N, C-alpha and C positions, 0 to 999 in steps of 0.2 A: 501551620503550613504556610509557606510563602506563596503569595499569589499576586497577579498583576491584573488590573481591571481596565478595560478600554470600552467605553460606551456600554453595550449590553453583553460584552464578551469577557470571560475570565480565564486566565491561564494559570495553571498550578505548577509550581516548581518543586517536584518531589519524585522519588522513584515510583514508577507505576505499580511496583509490587507492594508498596506501602500504602496505597490509597485505600481508604475505608469509606463505605457507603455513607456513613454519617457526616463525613467531611464535605462531600460534594453533593449538591442537590441533584435529583434525578432529572436533569434538564439538558444534558448535552445532546445535540441533534446531528452533529457532524464531527467525527473524530478522525484525525489524520496523524499518522505516525510513520517514522522510519526507524524500526527497532534496532537495537544493538546487533551488530554483525556477529555471527557465531565464530569464535576462535580466530578473530582477525585483528581486532583493535583493543587496546587497553584503555578503558574509560576512567581508570583511577580509583576504582572501588574494590574492596577485598572480595565481596560476594556478588560481583556484577553478573548480569545475565550475559551469557556468551563465553564464559570461562569454563563451563562444565562440558560434559560430553554432549553429543548431538541430541540424543533422545531427551536428556534432562533440559537442554535448551528449549526444545519444542514444548515440553511440559510447562516450564516456567512462563514461556510466552503465552500459552493457553490460559494460564492463571490471569495474566494481564488482560487478555482479550475478554475473559469472563468478567473481570472487574469493570472494564469499559462498558460491557453489556449492562451490568448492574447499575451504573450511574448515568445511563443514557435514557432518553425518552423513548416512547414506543415506536417511533418512526425513524430512529437513528440510522446513520450510515457510518461504517467504519472503513477507512481507507488505509491500507498498509503498503508502504513502498519498500520492496525487499528484492534481493538478488540471490542467485545461486552461489555456490561456493565449492571450490576444489581444495582438497587437503590430502596430502600424502597420496597423490594419484587417484583419489576417489572423488566422484562427483556427488554433491549434495544438492538436490533440487528443493531448496528451502521454500520457495513460493508454493510448489506443489504439496510439500509436506505440511505447510500451514493450512492449506485448504483441506487436506486429508484429515488432519487432527483437530480442526476447529470444532468446538463443542456447542456453542450457543448461536453464533452468527450464521447467516445463510449467504452463501456466495451469490452475488448479484451479477457481477461482470468482472472483467479485468481489462487493463490497458497496458500498453508497452511504452515505457519512457525511453525514447531513443536519444542517446547522448553521443554524437559523433566524435567528440573530443575526449571521451573516457580513456582511461589508461589502458595500455595494451596488456596482453598476457605476459607473464614473466617466467623466468626459469625454465623448467622442464617443458612447459606448455607453449612457450614463445613461438616456435616454428611448427608445432604439431596441431594446434587448434586455432579456430577463428577467434579474433579479438572480441571480447564481450563489450558491446556498445549499448547495452540496454539494461533496464531494471523493470521488474513487474510492479504494477500498481493493482493490488487486489481490492475489489470493492465488495463489501459485505453489507447486508441489511439486517436489521433486527427482526423484521417480519417481511412477508412478501407484499404487504399493503402499504409500503412506504409512500410518503407524499413527495419526497425529494425528486427533482428532475434536474439534470445537468443542462446548463445553458449551452446548447450545441453551437459551435461556431459554424456558420454557413457561408458557402461561397457560391457565386453565380454558376449555374449549370452551363457548361460549355456547349453541349449538344441538345439543349432544350427543344429546339424545333425539329431536330433530326431523329432523335430517339423515338422509335415507334411504341415503346412500352409506356403506357399511360401511368402505371404505378410509379415510374421513375421520375415523373414530372412534378416538381414541387416549386411553387412560386417563391418560397423563402430561400431556395437554393439547396444544394446538396450538403449533407452533414459531413464533416471531416471524419476520418476513420479513428479507430481506437489506438492509434499510434501517435504519441506526442513527441515532437522533435524539440529537444531542449539543449542547445549548445551550452556547454559548461566549461569551466576553467579556460 
């Protein structure tokens, strides 16, 4: 299997469905992925994930999440960046369905990736629905005793001296919300 190593990190170049436990040491502690979109893009493989029907897509993705679970250490975090999909006038809440069908990982939290420059709705939906300007970032943990903590970006509290609620006063500043603004394209 092809791989690339930089310092103490290793990246594997192979279909996630083909990963075997014996090839990868059980050491991954943070896994991030933006899985293939269902029925939207041709990635150039005959049997690629996303060409099957929706339920089969979710099953195949669950096999991949399980393999990620198997090659990760006990305190691992899995981060999945994914979006909803509309097809033939039907709405598919892919992030919700991933959470609903997840077998091994435990949902820890979610974030919203706001991309103000994302493409607009097209065709039938153009003038009927709001433009989709976000994606979901699903955060899963292998267990509820994970060691990982996100380095929260903090900003100075604007009303530190005025706010009467003592629990809202933090010398480090207030943490930003779970919405990430990421101008793209």
